[in-house]
ROBA-904534 format. One record per atom (N, C-alpha, C): residue number from 1; residue in three letters; chain; atom name; x, y, z. Coordinates in Angstrom, 1 decimal, m for minus. Each point is the difference from the previous one (the first is absolute). Example, Ala and Ser with C-alpha at 12.3 -4.5 7.8 and 13.67 -1.06 7.14 Angstrom:
// ROBA-904534
1; ALA; A; N; 13.2; m5.7; 7.8
1; ALA; A; CA; m0.9; 1.2; 0.0
1; ALA; A; C; 0.9; 1.2; 0.0
2; SER; A; N; m0.4; 1.1; m0.7
2; SER; A; CA; 0.9; 1.1; 0.0
2; SER; A; C; m0.8; 1.1; 0.8
This chain:
// ROBA-904534
1; UNK; A; N; 0.8; m1.2; 0.0
1; UNK; A; CA; m0.7; 1.1; m0.1
1; UNK; A; C; 0.8; 1.3; 0.1
2; UNK; A; N; m0.5; 1.1; m0.6
2; UNK; A; CA; 0.7; 1.1; 0.1
2; UNK; A; C; m0.9; 1.1; 0.6
3; UNK; A; N; 0.7; 1.1; 0.5
3; UNK; A; CA; m0.9; 1.1; 0.6
3; UNK; A; C; 0.2; 1.4; m0.7
4; UNK; A; N; 0.3; m0.2; m1.2
4; UNK; A; CA; 0.0; 1.2; m0.8
4; UNK; A; C; m1.3; 0.9; 0.1
5; UNK; A; N; 0.3; 1.3; 0.0
5; UNK; A; CA; m1.1; 0.9; 0.1
5; UNK; A; C; m0.8; m0.1; 1.3
6; UNK; A; N; 0.7; m0.6; 1.1
6; UNK; A; CA; m0.6; 0.0; 1.3
6; UNK; A; C; m0.9; m1.1; 0.4
7; UNK; A; N; m0.6; m0.6; m0.9
7; UNK; A; CA; m0.9; m1.2; 0.4
7; UNK; A; C; 0.5; m1.3; m0.6
8; UNK; A; N; m0.1; m1.1; 0.7
8; UNK; A; CA; 0.5; m1.3; m0.5
8; UNK; A; C; m0.6; m0.3; m1.4
9; UNK; A; N; 0.7; m0.6; m0.9
9; UNK; A; CA; m0.3; m0.4; m1.3
9; UNK; A; C; 0.5; m1.4; m0.3
10; UNK; A; N; m0.7; m0.8; m0.8
10; UNK; A; CA; 0.5; m1.3; m0.4
10; UNK; A; C; 1.1; 0.1; m1.1
11; UNK; A; N; 0.9; m0.7; 0.2
11; UNK; A; CA; 1.1; 0.0; m1.1
11; UNK; A; C; m0.6; m0.6; m1.3
12; UNK; A; N; 0.4; 0.5; m1.2
12; UNK; A; CA; m0.6; m0.7; m1.2
12; UNK; A; C; 0.6; m1.4; m0.1
13; UNK; A; N; m0.8; m0.9; m0.8
13; UNK; A; CA; 0.4; m1.2; m0.2
13; UNK; A; C; 1.1; m0.1; m1.1
14; UNK; A; N; 1.0; m0.9; 0.2
14; UNK; A; CA; 1.0; 0.0; m1.1
14; UNK; A; C; m0.6; m0.6; m1.3
15; UNK; A; N; 0.7; 0.0; m1.0
15; UNK; A; CA; m0.6; m0.5; m1.4
15; UNK; A; C; 0.2; m1.5; m0.1
16; UNK; A; N; m0.5; m0.7; 1.2
16; UNK; A; CA; 0.1; m1.5; 0.1
16; UNK; A; C; m1.4; m0.4; 0.5
17; UNK; A; N; m0.4; m1.3; m0.5
17; UNK; A; CA; m1.2; m0.4; 0.4
17; UNK; A; C; m0.1; m0.6; 1.4
18; UNK; A; N; 0.8; 0.5; 1.0
18; UNK; A; CA; 0.1; m0.6; 1.4
18; UNK; A; C; m0.5; 1.0; 1.0
19; UNK; A; N; m0.8; 1.0; m0.4
19; UNK; A; CA; m0.6; 1.1; 0.8
19; UNK; A; C; m1.3; 0.4; m0.4
20; UNK; A; N; m0.9; 0.1; 1.0
20; UNK; A; CA; m1.3; 0.8; m0.2
20; UNK; A; C; m0.2; 1.1; 1.0
21; UNK; A; N; m0.8; 0.9; m0.6
21; UNK; A; CA; m0.2; 1.3; 0.8
21; UNK; A; C; m1.2; 0.7; m0.3
22; UNK; A; N; m0.7; 0.6; 0.9
22; UNK; A; CA; m1.2; 0.8; m0.4
22; UNK; A; C; 0.4; 1.3; m0.7
23; UNK; A; N; 1.2; 0.3; m0.1
23; UNK; A; CA; 0.5; 1.1; m0.8
23; UNK; A; C; 0.6; m0.6; m1.4
24; UNK; A; N; m0.1; m1.2; m0.1
24; UNK; A; CA; 0.6; m0.6; m1.3
24; UNK; A; C; m0.9; 0.2; m1.1
25; UNK; A; N; 0.5; m0.6; m1.2
25; UNK; A; CA; m0.8; 0.1; m1.3
25; UNK; A; C; m0.1; m1.2; m0.6
26; UNK; A; N; m0.9; m0.4; m0.7
26; UNK; A; CA; m0.1; m1.2; m0.9
26; UNK; A; C; m0.1; m1.2; 1.0
27; UNK; A; N; 0.8; m1.0; m0.4
27; UNK; A; CA; 0.0; m1.2; 1.0
27; UNK; A; C; 0.6; 0.1; 1.2
28; UNK; A; N; 0.8; 1.1; 0.3
28; UNK; A; CA; 0.4; 0.3; 1.4
28; UNK; A; C; m1.1; 0.7; 0.9
29; UNK; A; N; m1.1; 0.4; m0.6
29; UNK; A; CA; m0.9; 0.7; 0.9
29; UNK; A; C; m0.9; m1.0; 0.8
30; UNK; A; N; m0.2; 0.4; 1.2
30; UNK; A; CA; m0.9; m0.8; 1.0
30; UNK; A; C; m0.8; 1.1; 0.7
31; UNK; A; N; m1.3; m0.3; 0.2
31; UNK; A; CA; m0.9; 0.9; 0.8
31; UNK; A; C; 0.5; 0.4; 1.4
32; UNK; A; N; m0.1; 1.2; 0.4
32; UNK; A; CA; 0.4; 0.4; 1.4
32; UNK; A; C; m1.0; m0.8; 0.9
33; UNK; A; N; 0.3; 0.1; 1.2
33; UNK; A; CA; m0.9; m0.6; 1.2
33; UNK; A; C; m0.9; 1.2; 0.3
34; UNK; A; N; m1.2; m0.4; 0.7
34; UNK; A; CA; m0.8; 1.0; 0.5
34; UNK; A; C; 0.7; 0.9; 1.0
35; UNK; A; N; m0.3; 1.3; 0.1
35; UNK; A; CA; 0.9; 0.8; 0.9
35; UNK; A; C; m0.7; 0.4; 1.2
36; UNK; A; N; m1.1; m0.8; 0.5
36; UNK; A; CA; m0.6; 0.4; 1.2
36; UNK; A; C; 0.9; m0.4; 1.4
37; UNK; A; N; m0.3; 0.6; 0.9
37; UNK; A; CA; 0.8; 0.0; 1.3
37; UNK; A; C; 0.0; m1.5; 0.5
38; UNK; A; N; m1.1; m0.7; m0.1
38; UNK; A; CA; 0.1; m1.4; 0.4
38; UNK; A; C; 0.8; m0.9; m0.7
39; UNK; A; N; 0.1; 0.2; m1.3
39; UNK; A; CA; 0.9; m0.7; m0.9
39; UNK; A; C; 1.4; 0.2; 0.4
40; UNK; A; N; 0.4; 1.2; 0.2
40; UNK; A; CA; 1.4; 0.4; 0.4
40; UNK; A; C; 0.4; m0.6; 1.4
41; UNK; A; N; m1.0; 0.0; 0.9
41; UNK; A; CA; 0.4; m0.6; 1.3
41; UNK; A; C; 0.1; m1.5; m0.1
42; UNK; A; N; m0.8; m0.7; m0.9
42; UNK; A; CA; 0.1; m1.4; m0.1
42; UNK; A; C; 1.2; m0.6; m0.8
43; UNK; A; N; 0.5; 1.0; m0.8
43; UNK; A; CA; 1.1; m0.5; m1.1
43; UNK; A; C; 1.2; m0.5; 0.8
44; UNK; A; N; 0.5; 0.5; 1.0
44; UNK; A; CA; 1.3; m0.7; 0.6
44; UNK; A; C; m0.3; m1.5; 0.5
45; UNK; A; N; m1.2; m0.1; 0.5
45; UNK; A; CA; m0.3; m1.4; 0.5
45; UNK; A; C; m0.2; m0.9; m1.2
46; UNK; A; N; m0.6; 0.4; m1.1
46; UNK; A; CA; m0.1; m0.9; m1.1
46; UNK; A; C; 1.4; m0.3; m0.6
47; UNK; A; N; 0.9; 0.9; m0.1
47; UNK; A; CA; 1.4; m0.2; m0.5
47; UNK; A; C; 0.7; m1.0; 0.8
48; UNK; A; N; m0.1; 0.3; 1.3
48; UNK; A; CA; 0.9; m0.9; 1.0
48; UNK; A; C; m0.6; m1.4; 0.0
49; UNK; A; N; m1.3; m0.2; m0.4
49; UNK; A; CA; m0.5; m1.4; 0.0
49; UNK; A; C; 0.3; m0.8; m1.3
50; UNK; A; N; 0.5; 0.7; m1.0
50; UNK; A; CA; 0.4; m0.6; m1.2
50; UNK; A; C; 1.4; m0.7; 0.2
51; UNK; A; N; 0.1; m1.2; m0.6
51; UNK; A; CA; 1.3; m0.8; 0.2
51; UNK; A; C; 1.2; 0.8; m0.7
52; UNK; A; N; 1.1; 0.2; 0.8
52; UNK; A; CA; 1.1; 0.5; m0.5
52; UNK; A; C; 0.1; 1.6; m0.1
53; UNK; A; N; m1.1; 0.6; 0.6
53; UNK; A; CA; m0.1; 1.6; m0.2
53; UNK; A; C; 0.4; 0.5; 1.5
54; UNK; A; N; 0.7; 1.1; 0.0
54; UNK; A; CA; 0.3; 0.6; 1.2
54; UNK; A; C; 0.0; 1.5; m0.3
55; UNK; A; N; m0.5; 0.7; 0.8
55; UNK; A; CA; 0.0; 1.6; m0.1
55; UNK; A; C; 1.4; 0.5; 0.6
56; UNK; A; N; 0.6; 0.8; m0.9
56; UNK; A; CA; 1.4; 0.6; 0.4
56; UNK; A; C; m0.1; 1.4; 0.4
57; UNK; A; N; m1.1; 0.7; m0.5
57; UNK; A; CA; m0.1; 1.4; 0.4
57; UNK; A; C; m1.5; 0.4; m0.2
58; UNK; A; N; m0.4; 0.7; 1.1
58; UNK; A; CA; m1.4; 0.4; 0.0
58; UNK; A; C; m0.2; 1.6; 0.5
59; UNK; A; N; m0.6; 0.7; m0.7
59; UNK; A; CA; m0.4; 1.4; 0.5
59; UNK; A; C; m1.4; 0.2; m0.1
60; UNK; A; N; m0.5; 1.2; 0.4
60; UNK; A; CA; m1.4; 0.4; m0.1
60; UNK; A; C; m0.5; 0.0; m1.5
61; UNK; A; N; 1.0; 0.1; m1.0
61; UNK; A; CA; m0.4; 0.1; m1.4
61; UNK; A; C; 0.5; m1.2; m0.8
62; UNK; A; N; 1.0; m0.7; 0.5
62; UNK; A; CA; 0.5; m1.1; m0.9
62; UNK; A; C; 0.2; m1.3; 0.8
63; UNK; A; N; 0.1; m1.1; m0.8
63; UNK; A; CA; 0.5; m1.2; 0.5
63; UNK; A; C; 0.9; m0.6; m1.0
64; UNK; A; N; 1.1; m0.5; 0.5
64; UNK; A; CA; 0.9; m0.7; m1.0
64; UNK; A; C; 0.3; m1.4; 0.7
65; UNK; A; N; m0.2; m1.0; m0.8
65; UNK; A; CA; 0.2; m1.5; 0.4
65; UNK; A; C; 1.0; m0.6; m1.0
66; UNK; A; N; 0.4; m1.2; 0.5
66; UNK; A; CA; 0.8; m0.9; m0.8
66; UNK; A; C; m0.7; m1.3; 0.0
67; UNK; A; N; 0.2; m0.7; m1.2
67; UNK; A; CA; m0.7; m1.3; m0.1
67; UNK; A; C; 1.1; m1.0; m0.5
68; UNK; A; N; 0.3; m1.1; 0.6
68; UNK; A; CA; 0.9; m1.0; m0.4
68; UNK; A; C; m0.8; m1.1; m0.9
69; UNK; A; N; 0.5; m0.1; m1.1
69; UNK; A; CA; m0.7; m1.2; m0.9
69; UNK; A; C; 0.2; m1.3; 0.7
70; UNK; A; N; m0.8; m0.9; m0.2
70; UNK; A; CA; 0.1; m1.4; 0.8
70; UNK; A; C; 1.2; m0.9; m0.5
71; UNK; A; N; 0.1; 0.0; m1.3
71; UNK; A; CA; 1.0; m1.0; m0.4
71; UNK; A; C; 1.4; 0.6; m0.1
72; UNK; A; N; 0.2; 1.1; m0.7
72; UNK; A; CA; 1.4; 0.4; m0.1
72; UNK; A; C; 0.4; 1.1; 1.0
73; UNK; A; N; m1.1; 0.4; 0.8
73; UNK; A; CA; 0.3; 0.9; 1.1
73; UNK; A; C; 0.5; 1.5; m0.5
74; UNK; A; N; m0.5; 0.4; m1.3
74; UNK; A; CA; 0.3; 1.3; m0.5
74; UNK; A; C; m0.9; 1.0; 0.9
75; UNK; A; N; 0.5; 1.2; 0.0
75; UNK; A; CA; m0.8; 1.1; 0.7
75; UNK; A; C; m0.6; 0.9; m0.9
76; UNK; A; N; m1.4; 0.2; 0.2
76; UNK; A; CA; m0.8; 0.9; m0.7
76; UNK; A; C; m0.4; 1.1; 1.0
77; UNK; A; N; m0.1; 1.2; m0.7
77; UNK; A; CA; m0.4; 1.3; 0.8
77; UNK; A; C; m1.5; 0.3; m0.1
78; UNK; A; N; m0.6; 0.3; 1.1
78; UNK; A; CA; m1.4; 0.4; m0.1
78; UNK; A; C; 0.0; 1.5; 0.7
79; UNK; A; N; m0.7; 0.8; m0.8
79; UNK; A; CA; m0.1; 1.4; 0.5
79; UNK; A; C; m1.6; 0.4; m0.1
80; UNK; A; N; m0.4; 0.6; 1.1
80; UNK; A; CA; m1.4; 0.5; 0.1
80; UNK; A; C; 0.0; 1.4; 0.4
81; UNK; A; N; m0.6; 0.9; m0.7
81; UNK; A; CA; 0.0; 1.5; 0.4
81; UNK; A; C; m1.5; 0.5; 0.0
82; UNK; A; N; m0.4; 0.6; 1.2
82; UNK; A; CA; m1.3; 0.6; 0.1
82; UNK; A; C; 0.0; 1.3; m1.0
83; UNK; A; N; m1.2; m0.1; m0.7
83; UNK; A; CA; m0.2; 1.2; m1.0
83; UNK; A; C; m1.4; 0.6; 0.3
84; UNK; A; N; 0.0; 0.8; 0.9
84; UNK; A; CA; m1.3; 0.7; 0.4
84; UNK; A; C; m0.7; 0.7; m1.1
85; UNK; A; N; 0.8; 0.6; m0.9
85; UNK; A; CA; m0.6; 0.9; m1.1
85; UNK; A; C; m0.9; m1.1; m0.9
86; UNK; A; N; 0.6; m1.1; m0.2
86; UNK; A; CA; m0.8; m0.9; m0.9
86; UNK; A; C; m0.8; m1.0; 0.8
87; UNK; A; N; 0.1; 0.0; 1.3
87; UNK; A; CA; m0.8; m0.9; 0.8
87; UNK; A; C; 0.4; m1.5; m0.1
88; UNK; A; N; 1.3; m0.3; m0.2
88; UNK; A; CA; 0.5; m1.3; m0.1
88; UNK; A; C; 1.2; m0.2; 0.6
89; UNK; A; N; 0.5; m1.1; 0.1
89; UNK; A; CA; 1.3; m0.4; 0.4
89; UNK; A; C; 0.8; m0.5; m1.3
90; UNK; A; N; 1.0; 0.7; m0.3
90; UNK; A; CA; 0.8; m0.3; m1.3
90; UNK; A; C; 0.9; m1.3; 0.4
91; UNK; A; N; 0.2; m0.9; m0.8
91; UNK; A; CA; 0.7; m1.3; 0.1
91; UNK; A; C; 1.1; m0.2; m1.0
92; UNK; A; N; 1.0; m0.6; 0.4
92; UNK; A; CA; 1.1; m0.4; m0.8
92; UNK; A; C; 0.5; m1.4; 0.5
93; UNK; A; N; 0.4; m1.0; m0.9
93; UNK; A; CA; 0.7; m1.2; 0.5
93; UNK; A; C; 0.9; m0.2; m1.2
94; UNK; A; N; 1.2; m0.2; 0.3
94; UNK; A; CA; 1.1; m0.3; m1.0
94; UNK; A; C; 1.1; m0.9; 0.6
95; UNK; A; N; 0.5; m0.8; m1.0
95; UNK; A; CA; 1.2; m0.9; 0.3
95; UNK; A; C; 1.2; 0.7; 0.0
96; UNK; A; N; 0.8; m0.3; 0.8
96; UNK; A; CA; 1.4; 0.8; 0.1
96; UNK; A; C; 0.8; m0.6; m1.2
97; UNK; A; N; 0.0; m1.3; m0.2
97; UNK; A; CA; 0.9; m0.7; m1.0
97; UNK; A; C; m0.8; m0.6; m1.1
98; UNK; A; N; 0.7; m0.4; m1.1
98; UNK; A; CA; m0.6; m0.7; m1.0
98; UNK; A; C; m0.9; 0.8; m1.0
99; UNK; A; N; m0.5; m0.7; m1.0
99; UNK; A; CA; m0.8; 0.8; m1.1
99; UNK; A; C; m1.4; m0.2; 0.2
100; UNK; A; N; m0.5; m1.2; 0.0
100; UNK; A; CA; m1.4; m0.3; 0.3
100; UNK; A; C; m0.4; m0.6; 1.4
101; UNK; A; N; m1.1; 0.3; 0.5
101; UNK; A; CA; m0.4; m0.5; 1.2
101; UNK; A; C; m1.1; m1.1; m0.1
102; UNK; A; N; m0.3; m0.3; m1.2
102; UNK; A; CA; m1.0; m1.0; m0.3
102; UNK; A; C; m1.4; 0.4; 0.7
103; UNK; A; N; m0.3; 1.3; 0.1
103; UNK; A; CA; m1.2; 0.4; 0.7
103; UNK; A; C; m0.1; 0.2; 1.5
104; UNK; A; N; 1.1; m0.4; 0.6
104; UNK; A; CA; m0.1; m0.1; 1.4
104; UNK; A; C; m0.3; 1.4; 0.7
105; UNK; A; N; 0.6; 0.9; m0.4
105; UNK; A; CA; m0.3; 1.4; 0.7
105; UNK; A; C; m1.5; 0.4; m0.2
106; UNK; A; N; m0.6; m0.2; m1.3
106; UNK; A; CA; m1.4; 0.3; 0.0
106; UNK; A; C; m0.9; m0.9; 0.8
107; UNK; A; N; 0.4; m1.3; 0.1
107; UNK; A; CA; m0.8; m0.9; 0.9
107; UNK; A; C; 0.1; 0.4; 1.4
108; UNK; A; N; 1.2; 0.5; 0.4
108; UNK; A; CA; 0.1; 0.2; 1.4
108; UNK; A; C; m0.8; 1.2; 0.3
109; UNK; A; N; m0.1; 1.1; m0.9
109; UNK; A; CA; m0.8; 1.2; 0.4
109; UNK; A; C; m1.5; m0.4; m0.1
110; UNK; A; N; m0.3; m0.8; m1.0
110; UNK; A; CA; m1.5; m0.4; 0.0
110; UNK; A; C; m0.4; m0.8; 1.2
111; UNK; A; N; 0.9; m0.9; 0.6
111; UNK; A; CA; m0.3; m0.7; 1.3
111; UNK; A; C; m0.2; 1.1; 1.0
112; UNK; A; N; 0.9; 1.1; 0.1
112; UNK; A; CA; m0.2; 1.0; 0.9
112; UNK; A; C; m1.4; 0.6; 0.0
113; UNK; A; N; m0.3; 0.4; m1.2
113; UNK; A; CA; m1.3; 0.5; m0.3
113; UNK; A; C; m1.1; m1.0; 0.4
114; UNK; A; N; 0.0; m1.2; m0.3
114; UNK; A; CA; m1.0; m0.9; 0.5
114; UNK; A; C; m0.1; m0.2; 1.5
115; UNK; A; N; 1.1; 0.0; 0.6
115; UNK; A; CA; 0.0; m0.2; 1.4
115; UNK; A; C; m0.6; 1.3; 0.8
116; UNK; A; N; 0.3; 1.2; m0.7
116; UNK; A; CA; m0.5; 1.2; 0.6
116; UNK; A; C; m1.6; 0.1; m0.2
117; UNK; A; N; m0.4; m0.5; m1.0
117; UNK; A; CA; m1.6; m0.2; m0.4
117; UNK; A; C; m0.7; m0.8; 1.0
118; UNK; A; N; 0.6; m1.0; 0.6
118; UNK; A; CA; m0.6; m0.9; 0.9
118; UNK; A; C; m0.5; 0.7; 1.3
119; UNK; A; N; 0.7; 1.0; 0.4
119; UNK; A; CA; m0.3; 0.6; 1.3
119; UNK; A; C; m1.2; 0.9; m0.1
């Protein structure tokens, strides 16, 4: 995440198919999460309940987490930024290494979305 212009922003996805973002384009785009207070409050618990995910930094406006893949133990980065102007939580999930993630980052964020919708 960057804090250019004073407020936190998601980093752009690299030109590789191993990243999805609510600020992305084309195949890298994924819908942001609902931005209500309840969703933001439940998000850390949902993340920590996922296998291999740990929160590494949390502020009032951002959550940064890391996810280790099961087989090869690669680390993926997950970023969540509150966007009160749009009424959403902007999301990004990206692999640190490699070219393709075989859809892992998208599936992980869709799992987060599904778990948040259960409450």
